[in-house]
VEXLO-728629 format. One record per residue: residue in three letters; x, y, z of N, C-alpha, C in turn. Coordinates in Angstrom, 3 decimals. Layout:
BEGIN
<drenmi rest="ALA" n_c1="X" n_c2="Y" n_c3="Z" ca_c1="X" ca_c2="Y" ca_c3="Z" c_c1="X" c_c2="Y" c_c3="Z"/>
...
This chain:
BEGIN
<drenmi rest="UNK" n_c1="104.126" n_c2="68.004" n_c3="142.805" ca_c1="104.006" ca_c2="69.904" ca_c3="142.363" c_c1="102.935" c_c2="70.425" c_c3="142.792"/>
<drenmi rest="UNK" n_c1="102.827" n_c2="71.098" n_c3="143.547" ca_c1="101.677" ca_c2="71.744" ca_c3="144.309" c_c1="100.638" c_c2="72.948" c_c3="143.748"/>
<drenmi rest="UNK" n_c1="99.790" n_c2="73.010" n_c3="143.900" ca_c1="98.322" ca_c2="73.507" ca_c3="143.125" c_c1="98.981" c_c2="74.679" c_c3="142.940"/>
<drenmi rest="UNK" n_c1="98.102" n_c2="75.240" n_c3="141.831" ca_c1="98.664" ca_c2="76.844" ca_c3="141.959" c_c1="98.187" c_c2="77.529" c_c3="142.790"/>
<drenmi rest="UNK" n_c1="98.707" n_c2="79.021" n_c3="143.890" ca_c1="98.279" ca_c2="79.324" ca_c3="145.037" c_c1="97.292" c_c2="80.794" c_c3="144.289"/>
<drenmi rest="UNK" n_c1="98.016" n_c2="81.274" n_c3="142.936" ca_c1="97.476" ca_c2="82.548" ca_c3="143.034" c_c1="97.655" c_c2="83.125" c_c3="141.419"/>
<drenmi rest="UNK" n_c1="96.497" n_c2="83.535" n_c3="140.867" ca_c1="97.117" ca_c2="83.359" ca_c3="139.661" c_c1="96.869" c_c2="85.747" c_c3="139.368"/>
<drenmi rest="UNK" n_c1="98.126" n_c2="86.635" n_c3="139.061" ca_c1="97.721" ca_c2="87.448" ca_c3="139.263" c_c1="96.727" c_c2="88.152" c_c3="137.775"/>
<drenmi rest="UNK" n_c1="96.028" n_c2="88.954" n_c3="137.415" ca_c1="95.486" ca_c2="89.642" ca_c3="136.476" c_c1="95.689" c_c2="90.807" c_c3="136.129"/>
<drenmi rest="UNK" n_c1="96.586" n_c2="91.096" n_c3="135.889" ca_c1="97.088" ca_c2="92.211" ca_c3="135.495" c_c1="97.049" c_c2="92.835" c_c3="133.876"/>
<drenmi rest="UNK" n_c1="96.685" n_c2="93.712" n_c3="133.855" ca_c1="96.310" ca_c2="94.395" ca_c3="132.212" c_c1="96.967" c_c2="95.613" c_c3="132.141"/>
<drenmi rest="UNK" n_c1="98.061" n_c2="95.602" n_c3="131.337" ca_c1="98.861" ca_c2="96.787" ca_c3="131.330" c_c1="98.424" c_c2="97.438" c_c3="129.318"/>
<drenmi rest="UNK" n_c1="98.103" n_c2="98.859" n_c3="129.568" ca_c1="97.784" ca_c2="99.427" ca_c3="128.289" c_c1="98.773" c_c2="100.433" c_c3="127.723"/>
<drenmi rest="UNK" n_c1="99.217" n_c2="100.649" n_c3="126.621" ca_c1="100.300" ca_c2="101.851" ca_c3="126.353" c_c1="99.729" c_c2="102.646" c_c3="126.265"/>
<drenmi rest="UNK" n_c1="99.540" n_c2="104.093" n_c3="127.137" ca_c1="98.795" ca_c2="105.408" ca_c3="126.563" c_c1="99.754" c_c2="106.101" c_c3="125.612"/>
<drenmi rest="UNK" n_c1="101.000" n_c2="106.768" n_c3="125.710" ca_c1="101.874" ca_c2="107.574" ca_c3="125.302" c_c1="103.089" c_c2="107.118" c_c3="125.196"/>
<drenmi rest="UNK" n_c1="104.273" n_c2="107.511" n_c3="124.413" ca_c1="105.126" ca_c2="107.585" ca_c3="124.508" c_c1="105.753" c_c2="106.689" c_c3="125.771"/>
<drenmi rest="UNK" n_c1="106.300" n_c2="106.474" n_c3="126.435" ca_c1="107.053" ca_c2="105.591" ca_c3="127.760" c_c1="105.162" c_c2="105.410" c_c3="128.360"/>
<drenmi rest="UNK" n_c1="104.745" n_c2="106.107" n_c3="128.326" ca_c1="103.874" ca_c2="106.235" ca_c3="129.622" c_c1="102.286" c_c2="104.923" c_c3="129.192"/>
<drenmi rest="UNK" n_c1="101.910" n_c2="104.475" n_c3="130.641" ca_c1="101.653" ca_c2="102.311" ca_c3="130.606" c_c1="100.921" c_c2="102.740" c_c3="131.673"/>
<drenmi rest="UNK" n_c1="99.266" n_c2="102.479" n_c3="131.433" ca_c1="98.241" ca_c2="102.236" ca_c3="132.890" c_c1="98.570" c_c2="100.741" c_c3="132.939"/>
<drenmi rest="UNK" n_c1="98.482" n_c2="100.837" n_c3="134.003" ca_c1="97.980" ca_c2="99.338" ca_c3="134.549" c_c1="97.171" c_c2="98.855" c_c3="135.556"/>
<drenmi rest="UNK" n_c1="96.691" n_c2="98.203" n_c3="135.097" ca_c1="95.034" ca_c2="97.876" ca_c3="136.265" c_c1="95.492" c_c2="96.346" c_c3="136.869"/>
<drenmi rest="UNK" n_c1="95.525" n_c2="96.935" n_c3="138.223" ca_c1="96.355" ca_c2="95.690" ca_c3="139.069" c_c1="94.662" c_c2="95.610" c_c3="140.189"/>
<drenmi rest="UNK" n_c1="94.811" n_c2="94.066" n_c3="140.580" ca_c1="93.863" ca_c2="93.712" ca_c3="141.441" c_c1="93.861" c_c2="94.431" c_c3="142.756"/>
<drenmi rest="UNK" n_c1="92.785" n_c2="94.384" n_c3="143.493" ca_c1="92.490" ca_c2="95.306" ca_c3="145.005" c_c1="92.787" c_c2="97.047" c_c3="144.386"/>
<drenmi rest="UNK" n_c1="93.101" n_c2="97.330" n_c3="143.286" ca_c1="92.830" ca_c2="99.143" ca_c3="143.101" c_c1="91.876" c_c2="99.152" c_c3="142.694"/>
<drenmi rest="UNK" n_c1="91.118" n_c2="100.405" n_c3="143.174" ca_c1="90.159" ca_c2="100.484" ca_c3="141.587" c_c1="90.598" c_c2="101.759" c_c3="140.857"/>
<drenmi rest="UNK" n_c1="91.496" n_c2="102.001" n_c3="140.726" ca_c1="92.399" ca_c2="102.786" ca_c3="139.795" c_c1="93.436" c_c2="102.350" c_c3="139.035"/>
<drenmi rest="UNK" n_c1="93.916" n_c2="102.741" n_c3="137.759" ca_c1="95.021" ca_c2="102.351" ca_c3="137.511" c_c1="96.150" c_c2="102.881" c_c3="138.027"/>
<drenmi rest="UNK" n_c1="97.554" n_c2="102.278" n_c3="137.757" ca_c1="98.531" ca_c2="102.703" ca_c3="138.320" c_c1="99.284" c_c2="103.157" c_c3="136.669"/>
<drenmi rest="UNK" n_c1="99.611" n_c2="104.502" n_c3="136.773" ca_c1="100.472" ca_c2="104.709" ca_c3="135.902" c_c1="102.329" c_c2="105.206" c_c3="135.702"/>
<drenmi rest="UNK" n_c1="102.570" n_c2="104.038" n_c3="135.268" ca_c1="104.020" ca_c2="104.207" ca_c3="135.091" c_c1="104.573" c_c2="105.130" c_c3="133.721"/>
<drenmi rest="UNK" n_c1="105.875" n_c2="105.635" n_c3="133.871" ca_c1="106.376" ca_c2="106.269" ca_c3="132.837" c_c1="107.967" c_c2="106.378" c_c3="132.916"/>
<drenmi rest="UNK" n_c1="108.559" n_c2="107.079" n_c3="133.099" ca_c1="109.883" ca_c2="107.379" ca_c3="133.556" c_c1="110.459" c_c2="108.747" c_c3="134.098"/>
<drenmi rest="UNK" n_c1="111.367" n_c2="108.623" n_c3="134.380" ca_c1="111.617" ca_c2="110.400" ca_c3="135.319" c_c1="113.316" c_c2="109.923" c_c3="135.362"/>
<drenmi rest="UNK" n_c1="113.569" n_c2="111.185" n_c3="135.874" ca_c1="115.266" ca_c2="111.533" ca_c3="136.360" c_c1="116.014" c_c2="110.785" c_c3="135.009"/>
<drenmi rest="UNK" n_c1="116.898" n_c2="109.851" n_c3="135.825" ca_c1="118.373" ca_c2="109.082" ca_c3="134.851" c_c1="117.951" c_c2="108.353" c_c3="134.284"/>
<drenmi rest="UNK" n_c1="116.803" n_c2="107.600" n_c3="134.515" ca_c1="115.915" ca_c2="106.408" ca_c3="133.479" c_c1="115.159" c_c2="107.304" c_c3="132.032"/>
<drenmi rest="UNK" n_c1="114.749" n_c2="108.127" n_c3="132.419" ca_c1="114.149" ca_c2="109.271" ca_c3="131.371" c_c1="115.279" c_c2="109.804" c_c3="130.401"/>
<drenmi rest="UNK" n_c1="116.353" n_c2="109.640" n_c3="131.333" ca_c1="117.642" ca_c2="110.397" ca_c3="130.593" c_c1="118.091" c_c2="109.248" c_c3="130.009"/>
<drenmi rest="UNK" n_c1="118.906" n_c2="108.078" n_c3="130.424" ca_c1="119.311" ca_c2="106.589" ca_c3="129.153" c_c1="118.032" c_c2="106.511" c_c3="128.735"/>
<drenmi rest="UNK" n_c1="116.758" n_c2="106.720" n_c3="128.399" ca_c1="116.133" ca_c2="106.127" ca_c3="126.861" c_c1="115.757" c_c2="107.636" c_c3="126.473"/>
<drenmi rest="UNK" n_c1="116.475" n_c2="108.712" n_c3="126.349" ca_c1="116.159" ca_c2="110.062" ca_c3="125.606" c_c1="115.167" c_c2="110.695" c_c3="126.068"/>
<drenmi rest="UNK" n_c1="114.420" n_c2="110.584" n_c3="127.023" ca_c1="112.984" ca_c2="111.486" ca_c3="126.766" c_c1="113.394" c_c2="112.402" c_c3="127.750"/>
<drenmi rest="UNK" n_c1="113.250" n_c2="113.611" n_c3="127.030" ca_c1="113.315" ca_c2="114.966" ca_c3="127.335" c_c1="112.528" c_c2="115.444" c_c3="128.631"/>
<drenmi rest="UNK" n_c1="112.518" n_c2="115.728" n_c3="129.475" ca_c1="111.825" ca_c2="116.353" ca_c3="131.102" c_c1="110.613" c_c2="117.234" c_c3="130.492"/>
<drenmi rest="UNK" n_c1="110.779" n_c2="117.791" n_c3="129.310" ca_c1="109.711" ca_c2="118.701" ca_c3="128.400" c_c1="108.593" c_c2="117.509" c_c3="128.077"/>
<drenmi rest="UNK" n_c1="109.169" n_c2="116.486" n_c3="127.419" ca_c1="108.166" ca_c2="115.718" ca_c3="126.633" c_c1="107.321" c_c2="115.359" c_c3="127.250"/>
<drenmi rest="UNK" n_c1="107.632" n_c2="114.586" n_c3="127.944" ca_c1="106.465" ca_c2="113.478" ca_c3="129.214" c_c1="106.585" c_c2="114.387" c_c3="130.417"/>
<drenmi rest="UNK" n_c1="105.432" n_c2="114.122" n_c3="130.875" ca_c1="105.117" ca_c2="113.928" ca_c3="132.186" c_c1="105.645" c_c2="112.997" c_c3="133.296"/>
<drenmi rest="UNK" n_c1="106.529" n_c2="113.105" n_c3="134.372" ca_c1="106.963" ca_c2="112.194" ca_c3="135.143" c_c1="106.576" c_c2="111.152" c_c3="135.696"/>
<drenmi rest="UNK" n_c1="106.485" n_c2="109.938" n_c3="135.964" ca_c1="105.774" ca_c2="109.082" ca_c3="136.325" c_c1="106.940" c_c2="107.895" c_c3="136.942"/>
<drenmi rest="UNK" n_c1="106.463" n_c2="107.333" n_c3="138.248" ca_c1="107.518" ca_c2="106.082" ca_c3="138.601" c_c1="107.588" c_c2="105.117" c_c3="137.554"/>
<drenmi rest="UNK" n_c1="108.528" n_c2="104.358" n_c3="137.513" ca_c1="108.928" ca_c2="102.892" ca_c3="136.219" c_c1="108.654" c_c2="101.765" c_c3="137.310"/>
<drenmi rest="UNK" n_c1="108.730" n_c2="101.494" n_c3="136.323" ca_c1="108.260" ca_c2="99.775" ca_c3="136.821" c_c1="109.269" c_c2="99.144" c_c3="137.902"/>
<drenmi rest="UNK" n_c1="110.550" n_c2="99.571" n_c3="137.384" ca_c1="111.776" ca_c2="98.889" ca_c3="138.516" c_c1="111.893" c_c2="99.945" c_c3="140.139"/>
<drenmi rest="UNK" n_c1="110.992" n_c2="100.909" n_c3="140.175" ca_c1="110.538" ca_c2="101.377" ca_c3="141.149" c_c1="109.638" c_c2="100.889" c_c3="142.022"/>
<drenmi rest="UNK" n_c1="108.957" n_c2="99.964" n_c3="141.002" ca_c1="107.480" ca_c2="99.491" ca_c3="142.183" c_c1="108.252" c_c2="97.740" c_c3="142.198"/>
<drenmi rest="UNK" n_c1="109.204" n_c2="97.433" n_c3="141.217" ca_c1="109.908" ca_c2="96.461" ca_c3="142.093" c_c1="110.924" c_c2="96.478" c_c3="143.349"/>
<drenmi rest="UNK" n_c1="111.527" n_c2="97.538" n_c3="142.841" ca_c1="112.438" ca_c2="97.891" ca_c3="144.408" c_c1="111.263" c_c2="97.776" c_c3="145.778"/>
<drenmi rest="UNK" n_c1="110.159" n_c2="98.671" n_c3="145.347" ca_c1="109.136" ca_c2="98.918" ca_c3="146.849" c_c1="108.618" c_c2="97.711" c_c3="146.868"/>
<drenmi rest="UNK" n_c1="108.889" n_c2="96.741" n_c3="145.693" ca_c1="107.486" ca_c2="95.068" ca_c3="146.594" c_c1="108.660" c_c2="94.511" c_c3="147.034"/>
<drenmi rest="UNK" n_c1="109.888" n_c2="94.273" n_c3="146.447" ca_c1="110.847" ca_c2="93.515" ca_c3="147.081" c_c1="111.958" c_c2="94.045" c_c3="148.207"/>
<drenmi rest="UNK" n_c1="111.449" n_c2="95.757" n_c3="148.754" ca_c1="111.945" ca_c2="96.292" ca_c3="150.481" c_c1="110.649" c_c2="96.053" c_c3="151.440"/>
<drenmi rest="UNK" n_c1="109.305" n_c2="95.453" n_c3="150.904" ca_c1="108.557" ca_c2="95.121" ca_c3="151.510" c_c1="108.309" c_c2="94.163" c_c3="152.149"/>
């Protein structure tokens, strides 16, 4: 088995409702995750209840596409 090459040190904290704040390596400011559009609708979150933010799924898709 090879030696571990990298360990990601990420901290995620809840903010309110579906909103979370993630502290990522190489970023000075935290990244805010939440819900929007069809995802918000799926979870029963009213567009008036929470400000829309990218979902974790959006970040996964962007990372896979990179």
